[in-house]
C-alpha positions, 0 to 999 in steps of 0.5 A: 148526347142522347142515350148516355147515362148522366154518370157516363156523360159527366165522366166523359167531360171530366176525363176530356177536360183533364186530357186537354189540360195535359196537352196544353200544359207544355206550352207554358213555361211556368206552372202558375201561367199554365194553371191560369190558362186551364182556368181560362178554358174552364171559364169558356166552358162555364155557364156564364153567357158573357165570357169576360175577364171578370166573369172568368176570374170569378169562376176561377176564384181569382180576386180580379181579371188580371191573371185571365187578361195576362193569358191573352196579353203579356204572358209568353206562349205560342198561340200557333202551337196551341192551334196545332194541339187543337188540330191534332186533338180533333183529328184523333177523333174525327180523322176521315179520308173523305172529310171536307175542309170548309173555309169561311169567315166571320165578323167580330163587332168592335168599337173604336180603332185600336183592336188589331184589324178592326175597320169598317168592312162588310161582315155577314155576321151583321149583314152590313158594313160595320166596325169589326174584325174579320177572322178566316177559319178552317173547319174539319167536317166529317160524318162524326162531327166537326171542329175548327182546326185553323184560323187567321186574322184578316188585316185590311189595307187601312192597317197594312198601309200603316206600319206604326199602327201595326206595330202598336197592335204587336203585329210580328216584325216578320209580317211587317217586313214581308213583301206584302207588308202584311196584307193578304187577301182572304183567299190567300189566308185560306190557301195558307191554311189549306197548305198548312193542313196538307203539310201536316198530313190532315186527311181530307178529300174536298174543300168547300167555300163560298164566293169569296174563295172561288176563283184563282189561287185556291183552285190551282193550289188544290189541283196541285195537291190532288184535292177536289173542291166545290167553291162558290163563284159569282153569277157573272163568272164565265165558263165554257166547255171543251171536249164535250158533246154539247158545247157550253159557254157563257156566264154562270147565270146565263148557263143556268137560265138556259138549262132545260127542266130535265137538267134539274134534280131535287136533292138534299144537301144534308140534314140541318137543324130542321131536317133535310135541306132540299134544293134543285140542283144542276151539274154541267161537266165542262171538261175531262182533264188528266190530273197528272198535268197538276200532280204527277202522282195522279198521272193518267187519272181523269178529273172533271172540271164542272159547274154546279148550280143550286136553286132554292125551291121557295124563290128560285134564288141561284147559287153557283159553284166551280167544281173539280172532282174525279171523273164520275163523281155524282151530282149527289156527292157534289151537292152533299159536299157543298152542304158541308158548309152548313157545319161551319155556320153552325160552328160559328153560332155555337162558339159565339153563343156558348164559348165566347168566340166574339168576347175577346177583350184584347186589342193585340194581334197575339191576343186575338189569336190566343183567345180564338185558339183557346175557344177552338180547343174548347169546341174541339173538346165538345166535338170529341165528347159528343163522338165518345158519348154517342159510342157509349150510347150505341145499343149493343148488337143483340143476337137473334134467338134461333127459332125452334119448332115444337116437337109436336109439329116436327115431322 
């Protein structure tokens, strides 16, 4: 938080912590439980590297971890209500009509078989198939900052095909009784979060996500909602144009390989920790369509379906993205939107390293959701503090002194 005085920064932290505690307090029926939740939050924000029950209890002055564990386990409160508190709190500081809604997943390495959703599955967090849980997250990204505003725990088929195992992990009965028996693909979980954000009137213009989420139901849902997207697709996904002067057809990789040198532009996808992130980009417009076909409110407005291709400068590695945007949207804008995905990677790293996102010690469905939601609140608080600290630190505009001419030089 550059420029803000120590005194101003400390006061921001104190006032922000009081504020978030006040917002979460109504979720708890008993004052002692609310106090334990507040202590839990403080423990997440503390200096301890491991945010275990014992560490949080020691920071709170408790004789043992039982009160901290009860917040995630036997306590009675609604984690989804806290999720909504987090969303509304984050929006008060970050809300922006041009925000990008970024969806991605992360792994939580686990031992054993009892933790809800744990299975041998691939996670990019480890770069391999390993024993883990997978959480799908939504990050709200704006120029002022970013914060998680939603999350869902992925339940693989090895879980949803075993009702007894689901019941032992306290998966809600309504999920067990659903038509899918509790199984939902990662894109389906992402679509639920997108639709939840739209229903809550969260302002954003585009959704960005990687190849897991790129083709299918999310595209249709976003077109109907009047939202643009830049979604990763596979190299062997097929594309074709229509109504364009130059016909384009083939797989994404074939189209990229057949693009002339003049089609590529070196652009930044935005600033990262090491400066601007430059790549070579190509953008092919495939079709101009009346957006009113999907959303009556947009009748008469032309939107363009396209293919965006990113090529690494160092080794020529290619990545592909299907796009949907108002006609005339530039390649610079689309590359920048894709670059917003960096924010969710940064968010995973920060919340795991500093706030204990992956230090959850519970095994239940509600335990995971409660722990993650509390971490999301701590992270949103940090984002809000950063914005306010930067506002305090911004130098005031100074009035320029009017130039005067010495009397001896006046004519």
